C-alpha positions as CSV (number, residue, x, y, z in Angstrom):
1,X,111.6,101.6,-140.3
2,X,108.0,100.6,-139.4
3,X,106.9,101.2,-135.7
4,X,105.8,98.0,-133.9
5,X,102.0,97.6,-134.1
6,X,99.9,95.5,-131.9
7,X,96.2,94.1,-131.6
8,X,95.6,94.3,-127.9
9,X,92.6,92.5,-126.4
10,X,91.6,93.1,-122.9
11,X,89.0,91.2,-120.7
12,X,86.0,93.3,-119.7
13,X,86.3,94.7,-116.2
14,X,84.6,92.8,-113.4
15,X,81.5,94.5,-112.2
16,X,79.8,94.1,-108.9
17,X,75.9,93.2,-108.5
18,X,75.2,96.9,-107.5
19,X,77.0,98.3,-110.7
20,X,75.1,95.8,-112.8
21,X,71.8,96.7,-111.2
22,X,72.3,100.5,-111.3
23,X,74.1,100.6,-114.6
24,X,77.1,102.2,-113.2
25,X,79.4,99.5,-114.8
26,X,81.7,99.8,-117.8
27,X,78.5,100.2,-119.9
28,X,77.7,99.5,-123.4
29,X,80.1,100.0,-126.4
30,X,80.6,99.3,-130.1
31,X,83.3,99.3,-132.7
32,X,84.2,103.1,-133.5
33,X,83.6,104.2,-130.0
34,X,86.8,105.4,-128.1
35,X,88.7,103.9,-125.2
36,X,90.6,106.4,-123.2
37,X,93.8,104.8,-121.4
38,X,95.4,106.8,-118.7
39,X,99.2,105.7,-118.8
40,X,101.3,105.4,-115.7
41,X,103.2,108.6,-114.7
42,X,100.4,110.8,-116.5
43,X,96.9,111.9,-116.0
44,X,96.5,112.8,-119.9
45,X,94.7,110.0,-121.6
46,X,95.2,108.6,-124.9
47,X,92.1,107.7,-126.9
48,X,92.1,104.6,-129.2
49,X,89.4,103.6,-131.6
50,X,87.8,100.4,-130.4
51,X,87.7,97.4,-132.9
52,X,85.1,95.4,-130.7
53,X,81.5,95.7,-129.1
54,X,80.2,94.9,-125.9
55,X,78.7,91.7,-127.2
56,X,82.0,90.5,-128.5
57,X,82.8,90.0,-124.8
58,X,86.2,91.8,-124.9
59,X,87.8,95.1,-125.5
60,X,90.1,95.4,-128.5
61,X,92.3,98.1,-129.9
62,X,95.1,98.5,-132.4
63,X,98.1,100.3,-130.9
64,X,101.2,101.4,-133.0
65,X,104.3,102.2,-130.7
66,X,105.4,105.8,-131.2
67,X,108.9,106.7,-130.5
68,X,108.9,108.1,-127.0
69,X,105.1,107.6,-126.8
70,X,104.4,107.1,-123.2
71,X,100.8,105.4,-123.6
72,X,101.9,103.5,-126.5
73,X,105.0,102.1,-125.0
74,X,103.3,101.1,-121.9
75,X,100.6,99.3,-123.9
76,X,102.6,97.5,-126.3
77,X,104.9,96.3,-123.4
78,X,102.0,94.9,-121.5
79,X,102.2,91.3,-120.1
80,X,99.2,89.0,-119.7
81,X,97.3,89.7,-116.6
82,X,98.3,93.3,-116.4
83,X,95.8,96.0,-116.1
84,X,95.3,99.5,-117.4
85,X,93.3,102.4,-116.1
86,X,90.7,103.3,-118.9
87,X,87.2,104.7,-119.7
88,X,84.8,104.8,-122.5
89,X,83.7,107.8,-124.7
90,X,81.0,107.4,-127.2
91,X,81.7,108.2,-130.9
92,X,78.1,108.4,-132.3
93,X,79.3,110.2,-135.4
94,X,81.6,107.5,-136.6
95,X,79.2,104.3,-137.2
96,X,78.6,102.3,-140.4
97,X,74.8,103.0,-140.0
98,X,72.2,100.4,-139.9
99,X,70.2,98.8,-142.7
100,X,71.4,96.8,-145.7
101,X,73.0,99.2,-147.8
102,X,76.6,98.4,-148.9
103,X,79.5,99.5,-147.1
104,X,82.7,100.8,-148.6
105,X,85.4,100.8,-145.8
106,X,88.6,102.4,-146.2
107,X,91.5,102.4,-143.9
108,X,95.3,102.4,-143.5
109,X,97.6,101.1,-140.7
110,X,96.0,101.2,-137.2
111,X,92.7,102.7,-138.8
112,X,91.8,99.3,-140.0
113,X,90.9,98.6,-136.2
114,X,87.4,100.0,-136.0
115,X,86.5,98.9,-139.6
116,X,87.5,95.3,-138.6
117,X,85.3,95.8,-135.8
118,X,82.3,96.8,-138.0
119,X,83.0,93.7,-140.2
120,X,83.0,91.5,-137.3
121,X,79.7,92.8,-136.2
122,X,78.1,92.5,-139.8
123,X,76.0,89.4,-138.9
124,X,73.3,90.5,-141.2
125,X,75.9,90.1,-144.0
126,X,75.3,93.3,-145.7
127,X,77.7,93.8,-148.7
128,X,81.1,95.1,-147.3
129,X,84.0,96.0,-149.4
130,X,87.2,96.9,-147.4
131,X,90.2,98.9,-149.0
132,X,93.1,98.4,-146.5
133,X,96.4,100.2,-147.1
134,X,99.5,99.0,-145.4
135,X,103.4,99.0,-146.0
136,X,104.2,95.2,-146.4
137,X,101.9,92.4,-146.2
138,X,104.6,90.3,-144.4
139,X,104.6,92.6,-141.4
140,X,101.5,94.9,-141.7
141,X,98.6,92.9,-142.6
142,X,96.6,93.2,-139.4
143,X,93.4,90.9,-139.2
144,X,94.6,88.7,-142.1
145,X,93.4,85.5,-140.7
146,X,90.0,87.1,-139.4
147,X,89.4,88.7,-142.7
148,X,89.7,85.2,-144.3
149,X,87.3,83.9,-141.8
150,X,84.8,86.8,-142.2
151,X,84.9,86.3,-145.9
152,X,83.9,82.7,-145.6
153,X,81.3,83.8,-143.2
154,X,79.7,86.3,-145.5
155,X,80.6,89.3,-143.2
156,X,83.2,90.7,-145.8
157,X,82.3,90.6,-149.5
158,X,85.4,91.9,-150.9
159,X,89.0,92.9,-149.8
160,X,91.4,95.1,-151.8
161,X,94.8,95.9,-150.4
162,X,97.4,98.4,-151.2
163,X,101.0,98.1,-150.2
164,X,103.4,101.0,-150.2
165,X,106.5,98.7,-149.9
166,X,105.3,95.7,-152.2
167,X,103.7,95.1,-155.6
168,X,100.3,96.5,-156.1
169,X,98.6,99.8,-155.6
170,X,100.9,101.9,-153.1
171,X,98.1,103.7,-151.2
172,X,94.5,103.2,-150.5
173,X,93.5,106.0,-152.9
174,X,95.3,104.3,-155.6
175,X,93.3,101.2,-154.8
176,X,90.1,103.1,-155.0
177,X,91.1,104.5,-158.3
178,X,92.0,101.1,-159.8
179,X,88.3,100.0,-159.0
180,X,86.7,103.4,-159.9
181,X,83.8,101.8,-161.9
182,X,82.4,99.4,-159.2
183,X,83.1,102.0,-156.5
184,X,81.2,104.7,-158.4
185,X,78.3,102.2,-158.9
186,X,78.0,101.2,-155.5
187,X,78.0,104.7,-154.2
188,X,75.4,105.8,-156.9
189,X,73.3,102.7,-155.8
190,X,73.3,104.0,-152.0
191,X,76.5,102.7,-150.5
192,X,77.9,104.2,-147.4
193,X,81.7,105.3,-147.1
194,X,83.5,104.9,-143.9
195,X,87.0,106.2,-143.9
196,X,89.6,105.8,-140.8
197,X,93.2,106.9,-140.8
198,X,95.8,109.6,-140.9
199,X,95.0,113.2,-142.1
200,X,97.1,112.5,-145.5
201,X,95.4,109.3,-146.3
202,X,91.9,110.8,-145.7
203,X,92.6,113.8,-147.9
204,X,94.0,111.5,-150.7
205,X,90.8,109.3,-150.4
206,X,88.6,112.5,-150.7
207,X,90.5,113.5,-153.8
208,X,90.4,110.0,-155.4
209,X,86.5,109.9,-154.7
210,X,86.2,113.4,-156.2
211,X,87.7,112.1,-159.3
212,X,85.8,108.8,-159.4
213,X,82.4,110.3,-158.6
214,X,82.7,113.3,-161.0
215,X,80.6,111.6,-163.8
216,X,77.8,110.9,-161.3
217,X,77.4,114.5,-160.1
218,X,78.2,113.2,-156.4
219,X,81.0,114.5,-154.2
220,X,82.3,113.5,-150.8
221,X,80.7,116.8,-149.5
222,X,77.3,115.6,-150.8
223,X,77.7,112.2,-149.4
224,X,78.6,113.8,-145.9
225,X,75.3,116.0,-146.2
226,X,73.4,112.8,-146.7
227,X,75.0,110.9,-144.1
228,X,76.7,108.4,-146.3
229,X,80.3,109.5,-145.7
230,X,81.9,109.4,-142.3
231,X,85.5,109.5,-141.1
232,X,87.7,109.3,-138.2
233,X,90.9,111.2,-138.7
234,X,94.0,111.1,-136.4
């Protein structure tokens, strides 16, 4: 049975005039940075990838409730108006990069959170192709309405889904293989690849790209050396 998953949006913490003047407030952040949340009853924080940036005016994360999970259980059970203890942590190695080079975003489950943040922030309308793996579109299609809006606004060029409990490619790596030719062409032309998800998915994506890129002489390792392949694995 699929664990409950929620998109949680928090208001920015209030800052005093002194905090604003001295730079001691919550600070700047962008999608892909980390939000550390300290649950009640523990001093051990849980880190979540941010799906929003400071200029969005809110803090957004995607949380899956894990069986017995102290932090995830408290977060999913929050009521409007309740607060949490939290802090920011930069994650500079997990960013889409600047410029107009195309982006290939690959995520599954809650891993779509920061990728959605990258798309939301794509006001320059660079070409973005999102591969999103989920169990079933009726229950796990996170950001479905937003993705439609972002496509209409030009922030997202293409969306390819994989559904392990419905028709179509079962996993993100299978969806990649199904579009091997355009993926290889985009990467050969300078596209940047961003991956976010569990270790099994990330390994499968890397193996699929090895196969797809073999005729080009490129590999995920080479792309990493060039700074064109970044991943956030949990």
